[in-house]
C-alpha positions as CSV (number, residue, x, y, z in Angstrom):
1,X,186.5,-27.0,35.2
2,X,182.8,-27.9,34.3
3,X,181.4,-30.7,36.1
4,X,181.0,-34.0,33.9
5,X,177.4,-34.9,33.1
6,X,175.4,-37.3,34.9
7,X,173.9,-40.5,33.2
8,X,170.3,-39.3,33.6
9,X,168.3,-42.5,32.2
10,X,165.5,-44.1,33.8
11,X,167.2,-47.4,35.7
12,X,168.4,-48.0,39.1
13,X,171.5,-45.9,40.9
14,X,173.0,-46.0,44.0
15,X,173.0,-42.9,45.7
16,X,175.3,-41.8,48.2
17,X,175.9,-38.5,49.8
18,X,178.0,-36.9,53.0
19,X,177.3,-33.9,55.7
20,X,180.0,-31.0,54.7
21,X,183.2,-32.0,56.4
22,X,181.8,-35.8,57.4
23,X,179.8,-34.3,60.0
24,X,176.7,-35.6,61.3
25,X,173.7,-35.1,59.3
26,X,171.4,-36.8,61.4
27,X,171.2,-36.1,65.6
28,X,168.5,-38.2,66.7
29,X,165.4,-40.2,65.6
30,X,163.2,-37.3,64.2
31,X,166.1,-36.6,62.2
32,X,166.3,-40.5,60.7
33,X,162.1,-39.7,60.2
34,X,162.0,-36.6,58.6
35,X,164.5,-37.6,55.8
36,X,162.6,-41.0,55.0
37,X,159.3,-38.6,55.1
38,X,160.4,-36.0,52.5
39,X,162.2,-39.2,50.5
40,X,158.3,-40.7,50.8
41,X,156.7,-36.8,49.6
42,X,159.3,-36.7,46.5
43,X,158.6,-40.3,45.9
44,X,154.8,-39.5,45.1
45,X,155.5,-36.8,42.6
46,X,158.1,-38.3,41.5
47,X,157.6,-41.7,41.0
48,X,160.3,-43.7,42.0
49,X,161.2,-47.1,44.7
50,X,163.5,-47.6,46.9
51,X,164.9,-51.1,47.1
52,X,167.5,-50.7,49.8
53,X,168.7,-47.7,52.2
54,X,171.2,-47.2,55.6
55,X,170.7,-43.5,56.7
56,X,174.5,-43.5,59.3
57,X,174.8,-40.5,61.2
58,X,176.9,-38.5,58.4
59,X,176.2,-39.8,55.2
60,X,173.6,-42.0,53.4
61,X,172.9,-44.6,50.8
62,X,169.9,-45.4,49.0
63,X,169.5,-47.6,45.7
64,X,166.3,-46.4,43.9
65,X,164.5,-46.9,40.6
66,X,163.7,-44.2,38.7
67,X,160.7,-44.1,36.3
68,X,161.9,-41.6,34.4
69,X,165.3,-39.4,33.2
70,X,164.9,-36.8,36.6
71,X,167.4,-38.6,38.9
72,X,168.7,-35.0,39.6
73,X,165.5,-33.2,40.3
74,X,164.7,-36.2,42.5
75,X,168.1,-35.8,44.8
76,X,168.0,-31.9,44.2
77,X,164.8,-31.6,45.9
78,X,165.2,-34.8,48.7
79,X,168.3,-32.8,49.8
80,X,167.5,-29.3,49.6
81,X,164.4,-29.3,51.4
82,X,166.0,-31.6,54.1
83,X,168.7,-29.3,54.5
84,X,166.4,-26.5,55.4
85,X,164.4,-29.0,58.1
86,X,168.3,-29.3,59.5
87,X,169.1,-26.0,59.7
88,X,165.9,-24.4,61.0
89,X,166.1,-27.1,63.8
90,X,169.4,-26.8,64.6
91,X,169.6,-22.9,64.1
92,X,172.3,-23.6,61.9
93,X,173.7,-21.7,58.6
94,X,175.5,-22.5,55.6
95,X,175.6,-26.3,53.3
96,X,174.5,-29.0,55.0
97,X,176.0,-31.9,52.4
98,X,180.0,-32.4,51.2
99,X,178.8,-31.5,48.0
100,X,176.5,-33.0,45.4
101,X,175.9,-36.2,45.7
102,X,177.1,-39.7,43.9
103,X,175.3,-41.5,41.8
104,X,176.4,-44.6,40.2
105,X,173.7,-45.9,37.4
106,X,173.4,-49.8,37.7
107,X,174.0,-50.3,33.9
108,X,173.6,-54.5,34.6
109,X,170.8,-56.1,36.7
110,X,173.3,-58.7,38.1
111,X,174.5,-56.5,40.5
112,X,171.4,-55.1,42.1
113,X,171.6,-57.9,45.1
114,X,175.4,-57.3,45.7
115,X,174.7,-53.7,45.9
116,X,171.8,-54.5,48.5
117,X,174.3,-56.6,50.3
118,X,176.7,-54.0,50.5
119,X,174.6,-51.0,51.6
120,X,173.1,-53.1,54.7
121,X,176.0,-54.3,56.3
122,X,177.2,-50.7,56.9
123,X,176.2,-50.4,60.4
124,X,178.1,-54.0,60.9
125,X,181.1,-52.6,59.3
126,X,180.7,-50.0,61.3
127,X,180.9,-52.0,64.0
128,X,177.3,-50.2,65.3
129,X,175.2,-54.0,64.7
130,X,176.6,-57.4,64.3
131,X,173.5,-58.8,62.5
132,X,171.2,-57.3,59.8
133,X,168.4,-56.3,60.8
134,X,169.1,-54.5,64.1
135,X,170.4,-51.1,62.8
136,X,167.0,-49.4,62.8
137,X,167.5,-47.0,60.2
138,X,168.8,-49.4,57.5
139,X,166.0,-51.2,55.1
140,X,166.6,-54.8,56.4
141,X,165.3,-53.5,60.1
142,X,161.6,-53.0,58.8
143,X,161.5,-50.3,61.6
144,X,159.8,-47.9,59.0
145,X,157.0,-48.5,56.4
146,X,156.3,-46.4,53.3
147,X,154.7,-47.4,50.3
148,X,157.8,-46.4,48.0
149,X,159.4,-49.2,49.6
150,X,160.1,-52.6,47.4
151,X,161.0,-55.3,49.5
152,X,161.5,-58.0,47.0
153,X,165.1,-57.6,46.5
154,X,166.4,-57.7,50.0
155,X,163.7,-60.9,50.7
156,X,165.7,-63.3,48.1
157,X,168.7,-62.5,49.4
158,X,171.3,-64.8,51.9
159,X,172.7,-62.3,54.4
160,X,174.1,-65.2,56.9
161,X,177.9,-63.6,55.5
162,X,178.7,-60.7,54.1
163,X,180.3,-60.2,50.6
164,X,183.0,-62.9,49.6
165,X,186.0,-62.5,47.6
166,X,184.6,-62.9,44.1
167,X,181.2,-60.8,45.4
168,X,183.7,-57.8,46.4
169,X,185.9,-58.2,43.3
170,X,182.7,-57.9,40.9
171,X,181.4,-54.5,43.1
172,X,184.7,-52.7,43.3
173,X,184.6,-53.4,39.2
174,X,181.2,-52.2,39.1
175,X,182.2,-48.5,41.0
176,X,185.0,-48.1,39.5
177,X,183.9,-49.0,35.6
178,X,182.9,-46.2,33.0
179,X,180.0,-46.4,31.5
180,X,178.6,-45.1,27.9
181,X,175.6,-45.0,26.0
182,X,175.2,-46.5,23.0
183,X,171.8,-47.2,20.9
184,X,170.1,-45.4,23.7
185,X,171.4,-48.1,26.2
186,X,173.6,-48.2,29.4
187,X,176.2,-50.1,28.9
188,X,179.8,-50.5,30.5
189,X,182.8,-48.8,28.3
190,X,185.2,-51.6,26.7
191,X,188.5,-51.2,28.1
192,X,191.9,-50.9,26.2
193,X,194.5,-53.1,26.6
194,X,196.9,-52.2,29.2
195,X,199.5,-52.4,26.7
196,X,198.1,-48.9,25.2
197,X,198.7,-47.1,28.1
198,X,202.2,-48.0,28.8
199,X,203.9,-48.0,25.5
200,X,204.4,-44.2,24.7
201,X,203.2,-42.5,27.9
202,X,205.6,-42.1,31.3
203,X,204.6,-44.5,34.2
204,X,203.2,-41.9,36.2
205,X,200.8,-40.7,33.4
206,X,200.2,-44.2,32.3
207,X,198.7,-45.7,35.3
208,X,196.7,-42.5,35.7
209,X,194.9,-42.5,32.7
210,X,194.6,-46.6,32.9
211,X,192.3,-45.8,36.3
212,X,190.9,-43.1,35.1
213,X,189.6,-45.4,31.9
214,X,188.3,-48.3,35.0
215,X,191.2,-50.1,35.5
216,X,191.2,-51.6,39.4
217,X,195.1,-50.8,40.5
218,X,195.2,-54.7,41.5
219,X,195.0,-54.9,37.6
220,X,198.2,-52.1,36.6
221,X,200.2,-54.1,39.5
222,X,200.1,-57.3,38.3
223,X,200.9,-56.0,34.5
224,X,203.5,-54.2,36.1
225,X,205.2,-56.4,38.4
226,X,204.8,-54.1,41.3
227,X,202.6,-53.8,44.5
228,X,198.8,-52.6,44.4
229,X,200.4,-50.1,47.7
230,X,203.0,-48.5,44.8
231,X,200.5,-48.1,42.0
232,X,198.5,-46.1,44.6
233,X,201.4,-43.7,45.7
234,X,202.2,-43.0,42.2
235,X,198.6,-42.2,41.4
236,X,198.4,-39.7,44.6
237,X,201.7,-38.4,44.0
238,X,200.8,-37.8,40.1
239,X,197.4,-36.0,41.2
240,X,199.4,-33.9,43.7
241,X,201.5,-32.8,40.7
242,X,198.5,-31.6,38.8
243,X,197.0,-29.9,41.9
244,X,200.2,-28.3,42.1
245,X,200.5,-27.4,38.5
246,X,196.6,-25.9,38.4
247,X,197.1,-23.6,41.8
248,X,200.3,-22.1,39.9
249,X,199.1,-21.8,36.3
250,X,195.5,-20.1,37.7
251,X,197.9,-18.0,40.2
252,X,199.5,-17.0,36.2
253,X,203.3,-17.8,36.7
254,X,203.1,-19.2,33.2
255,X,202.1,-16.1,32.3
256,X,203.7,-17.1,28.6
257,X,201.6,-20.0,28.2
258,X,197.6,-20.2,27.9
259,X,195.5,-20.9,30.9
260,X,194.0,-23.6,29.2
261,X,197.1,-25.6,28.8
262,X,197.3,-29.3,31.2
263,X,199.9,-30.4,33.1
264,X,200.6,-33.0,30.6
265,X,201.0,-31.1,28.3
266,X,203.0,-28.3,30.0
267,X,205.5,-31.2,31.4
268,X,206.9,-31.9,34.1
269,X,210.7,-29.9,33.1
270,X,208.5,-26.8,31.9
271,X,206.9,-26.9,35.3
272,X,210.0,-27.6,37.1
273,X,211.9,-24.5,35.8
274,X,208.7,-21.7,36.6
275,X,208.7,-23.0,39.8
276,X,212.2,-22.5,40.2
277,X,212.6,-19.6,38.2
278,X,209.5,-17.9,39.5
279,X,208.0,-19.3,42.7
280,X,208.1,-18.6,46.6
281,X,209.9,-20.8,48.6
282,X,207.6,-22.6,49.8
283,X,206.6,-23.9,46.4
284,X,210.2,-24.9,45.4
285,X,210.1,-27.1,49.0
286,X,206.7,-28.5,47.5
287,X,208.3,-29.2,43.7
288,X,211.2,-30.9,45.6
289,X,209.3,-33.4,47.1
290,X,206.8,-34.1,44.8
291,X,209.4,-34.2,41.9
292,X,212.9,-35.5,44.0
293,X,215.8,-33.8,44.4
294,X,218.0,-35.3,41.5
295,X,215.1,-34.5,38.8
296,X,215.2,-31.0,40.2
297,X,218.4,-30.4,40.1
298,X,218.6,-31.7,36.5
299,X,216.4,-29.6,35.3
300,X,218.2,-26.4,36.9
301,X,221.5,-27.8,35.8
302,X,219.6,-27.7,32.3
303,X,218.1,-24.6,32.1
304,X,218.7,-22.2,35.0
305,X,222.4,-22.9,36.5
306,X,224.5,-21.1,33.6
307,X,221.8,-17.8,33.3
308,X,223.1,-15.1,34.5
309,X,220.2,-13.5,35.0
310,X,219.4,-15.6,38.0
311,X,222.8,-15.7,40.0
312,X,220.8,-14.7,43.1
313,X,218.2,-17.4,42.6
314,X,221.0,-19.6,41.8
315,X,223.0,-19.6,44.9
316,X,220.0,-20.0,47.0
317,X,218.8,-23.0,45.9
318,X,222.7,-24.0,45.3
319,X,223.1,-23.6,49.0
320,X,219.8,-24.4,50.4
321,X,218.5,-26.7,48.5
322,X,221.1,-28.8,46.8
323,X,223.8,-28.5,49.9
324,X,226.7,-26.9,47.6
325,X,229.1,-24.8,49.2
326,X,229.6,-22.0,46.8
327,X,229.6,-18.6,46.3
328,X,228.1,-15.9,43.9
329,X,230.9,-15.7,41.6
330,X,230.5,-19.2,40.8
331,X,227.7,-18.6,38.8
332,X,229.4,-15.6,36.9
333,X,231.9,-18.0,35.9
334,X,229.6,-20.9,34.5
335,X,229.3,-21.1,30.7
336,X,226.1,-22.2,28.7
337,X,227.2,-25.6,27.4
338,X,224.6,-25.3,25.2
339,X,225.7,-22.0,23.6
340,X,229.3,-23.4,23.7
341,X,228.2,-26.4,21.3
342,X,226.5,-23.9,18.9
343,X,229.5,-21.8,18.9
344,X,231.8,-25.2,18.3
345,X,229.6,-26.5,15.2
346,X,229.6,-23.0,13.5
347,X,233.1,-22.7,13.9
């Protein structure tokens, strides 16, 4: 699946990157300092400014402002140069970073102070320190000074308490928001009403689409009258179904269908049918876990039970998965209900 294009406008960004497998990317003070030195050197070349940073043992946060549409170039340079330094120093090989960095474009400057607060409180949330300014590798400590630093936001923030409930809600909305470019301006994408998603779509599909478009789990839970945990469980299960489908599709299980067909276009009934007919034992087990025994059995009874080409498979499914005490002869005698109905109509 192709990567989505990043916003590459000049402006403020919150950047996060993690070590591969969440491993440490800084082992000592030299590592922390070298990362900042590299960032400063690239700031001199690409002209960006840092308003907040926090370097934790296995990830980092940067709030930076670019003056050009060059964010990807900037971050690629910083990450690759630090990787070379780290791998040479510790005589290691392979990628240092978990993947490409995450970046949130700050489409509304009213969020800036909250983002700074969010970043600077990281060591406190992790239990490393108890007060803002104590952690030496956060900007609020003023442990190191570089010309790329701008302390204007930091000096105008009250750090006496963490993000309050209202601020936390706003910051959650910021990180989940979808943005778009209109008339050369980056703006928050307006959400459709939740009625739009739940009018025609299956519940789990509607939940997935609403979350993808920027709705919070709490909003969906309130709309449906269920718990946020239920929304999260449904969404997680849906993503597992898609992953399951795509793995089997890429293996060629759906040989009679286009490789571009999505899970939603395929439909869960066809997926279950093909898994029961052509997948291996472990995938059948996983199918029952994802879709539930009742739903899988309904598809089996509709699509396989009366098909004489699948007697051995039907026997295995019936005895192993559906707890039926039957023999192969049972399936030789099962009538095709659909065929019988058509025959009756034709007579």
